[in-house]
C-alpha positions as CSV (number, residue, x, y, z in Angstrom):
1,X,-34.8,12.3,-41.4
2,X,-34.1,9.6,-38.8
3,X,-36.4,11.2,-36.3
4,X,-39.1,11.8,-38.9
5,X,-39.0,8.2,-39.9
6,X,-39.3,7.2,-36.2
7,X,-42.1,9.6,-35.6
8,X,-44.0,8.4,-38.7
9,X,-43.0,4.8,-38.1
10,X,-42.3,4.7,-41.8
11,X,-39.0,4.3,-43.6
12,X,-38.6,6.2,-45.9
13,X,-40.6,9.0,-44.4
14,X,-43.4,10.5,-46.4
15,X,-41.3,13.4,-47.6
16,X,-38.4,11.3,-48.8
17,X,-37.6,8.9,-51.6
18,X,-34.6,7.4,-49.7
19,X,-34.5,5.3,-46.6
20,X,-32.6,6.6,-43.6
21,X,-29.9,4.0,-44.0
22,X,-29.5,5.1,-47.7
23,X,-29.1,8.7,-46.6
24,X,-26.4,7.7,-44.1
25,X,-24.6,5.6,-46.8
26,X,-24.8,8.5,-49.3
27,X,-23.3,10.9,-46.6
28,X,-20.5,8.5,-46.0
29,X,-19.8,8.2,-49.8
30,X,-19.6,12.0,-49.9
31,X,-17.4,12.4,-46.8
32,X,-16.0,9.0,-45.8
33,X,-14.0,10.4,-42.9
34,X,-16.8,12.3,-41.3
35,X,-16.7,10.8,-37.8
36,X,-20.0,12.5,-36.7
37,X,-22.0,10.9,-39.5
38,X,-20.3,7.6,-38.8
39,X,-21.2,7.7,-35.1
40,X,-24.8,8.7,-35.9
41,X,-25.0,5.9,-38.4
42,X,-23.5,3.5,-35.9
43,X,-26.2,4.4,-33.3
44,X,-28.9,4.1,-36.0
45,X,-27.7,0.6,-36.9
46,X,-27.4,-0.5,-33.3
47,X,-31.0,0.6,-32.6
48,X,-32.1,-1.6,-35.4
49,X,-30.2,-4.7,-34.2
50,X,-27.3,-4.5,-36.7
51,X,-24.7,-4.7,-33.9
52,X,-21.7,-6.0,-36.0
53,X,-22.0,-3.3,-38.6
54,X,-22.6,-0.7,-35.9
55,X,-19.4,-1.8,-34.1
56,X,-17.4,-1.7,-37.3
57,X,-18.3,1.9,-37.9
58,X,-17.7,2.9,-34.3
59,X,-14.3,1.0,-34.2
60,X,-13.3,3.0,-37.4
61,X,-14.1,6.3,-35.6
62,X,-12.0,5.3,-32.6
63,X,-9.1,4.3,-34.8
64,X,-9.1,7.5,-36.9
65,X,-9.8,10.1,-34.3
66,X,-7.3,9.1,-31.6
67,X,-6.3,12.7,-31.0
68,X,-9.9,14.0,-30.6
69,X,-11.1,13.7,-27.0
70,X,-14.7,14.6,-27.9
71,X,-15.0,11.9,-30.5
72,X,-13.3,9.4,-28.2
73,X,-15.7,10.4,-25.4
74,X,-18.8,10.0,-27.6
75,X,-17.5,6.7,-28.9
76,X,-17.2,5.5,-25.3
77,X,-20.8,6.6,-24.6
78,X,-22.0,4.5,-27.6
79,X,-20.0,1.5,-26.5
80,X,-21.8,1.7,-23.1
81,X,-25.2,1.8,-25.0
82,X,-24.0,-1.3,-26.9
83,X,-23.0,-2.9,-23.6
84,X,-19.4,-3.3,-24.9
85,X,-18.0,-2.3,-21.5
86,X,-14.3,-3.2,-22.1
87,X,-14.2,-0.8,-25.1
88,X,-16.1,1.8,-23.1
89,X,-13.6,1.5,-20.2
90,X,-10.7,1.8,-22.7
91,X,-12.3,5.0,-24.1
92,X,-12.9,6.4,-20.6
93,X,-9.2,5.9,-19.7
94,X,-8.1,7.5,-23.0
95,X,-10.2,10.6,-22.5
96,X,-9.0,10.9,-18.9
97,X,-5.4,10.7,-20.2
98,X,-6.2,13.5,-22.7
99,X,-7.3,15.7,-19.9
100,X,-11.0,15.6,-20.8
101,X,-12.7,15.8,-17.4
102,X,-16.3,15.0,-18.1
103,X,-17.5,12.3,-15.6
104,X,-20.3,10.7,-17.6
105,X,-18.3,7.8,-18.9
106,X,-16.9,6.9,-15.5
107,X,-20.4,7.4,-13.8
108,X,-22.2,5.2,-16.4
109,X,-19.5,2.5,-16.1
110,X,-19.7,2.6,-12.3
111,X,-23.5,2.4,-12.4
112,X,-23.2,-1.0,-14.2
113,X,-20.3,-2.2,-12.1
114,X,-17.7,-2.0,-14.8
115,X,-15.5,1.0,-13.7
116,X,-11.9,0.2,-13.0
117,X,-9.4,3.0,-12.2
118,X,-6.7,3.4,-14.9
119,X,-3.4,1.6,-14.2
120,X,-0.9,3.5,-12.2
121,X,1.6,3.7,-15.1
122,X,-1.0,5.4,-17.3
123,X,-2.1,7.8,-14.6
124,X,1.5,8.8,-13.9
125,X,2.3,9.4,-17.5
126,X,-0.6,11.9,-17.6
127,X,0.8,14.0,-14.8
128,X,3.7,16.3,-15.2
129,X,7.0,14.6,-14.7
130,X,8.9,15.7,-11.6
131,X,12.1,17.6,-12.3
132,X,15.2,15.7,-11.4
133,X,17.3,17.5,-8.7
134,X,20.6,18.8,-10.0
135,X,22.6,16.7,-7.5
136,X,20.9,13.5,-8.7
137,X,21.4,14.4,-12.4
138,X,25.1,14.8,-12.1
139,X,25.7,11.2,-10.7
C-alpha cells in the first residue's frame, strides 16, 4: 500500500479507505512486537519528516531484538539513512560481535567518515578464549 500511495501520489490510495500510516498503526495494534512492521513504519515516518517518532519505533526494535543479528543489522542501516551515525556504529559493532559478517554497515559508515573499529576489549571477547596451560593453572 505504501508503494501504491507513492506511485499515485495519493494517501489513501484509490483502492483503500485507510491511509498508509493508519494501516501501519493497525498492524502494530494487531502484533505490537512485530519488529519488521515497526522498522517499515519507522522508515515510512522518517521519509515523511517525522524523525522523532521514527527514532522511537527504531529504538524499540533495537531494545527488543538484541539477540537477532538481522534485525540489529537492518536497524543500523536505517540509523545510517537517518544520519544517526553513533547509533549506526553501535549497531555495526553489535552485529560484528554476533558474528554477522555482512560489510554494508561498515562500508556505509566508512563512506561518510564515521567508521571506528570496535574497542579491543569487545573484539577480544568475540574471539574464542585461549586455553590456559596446565602449568599456569596450577599456580
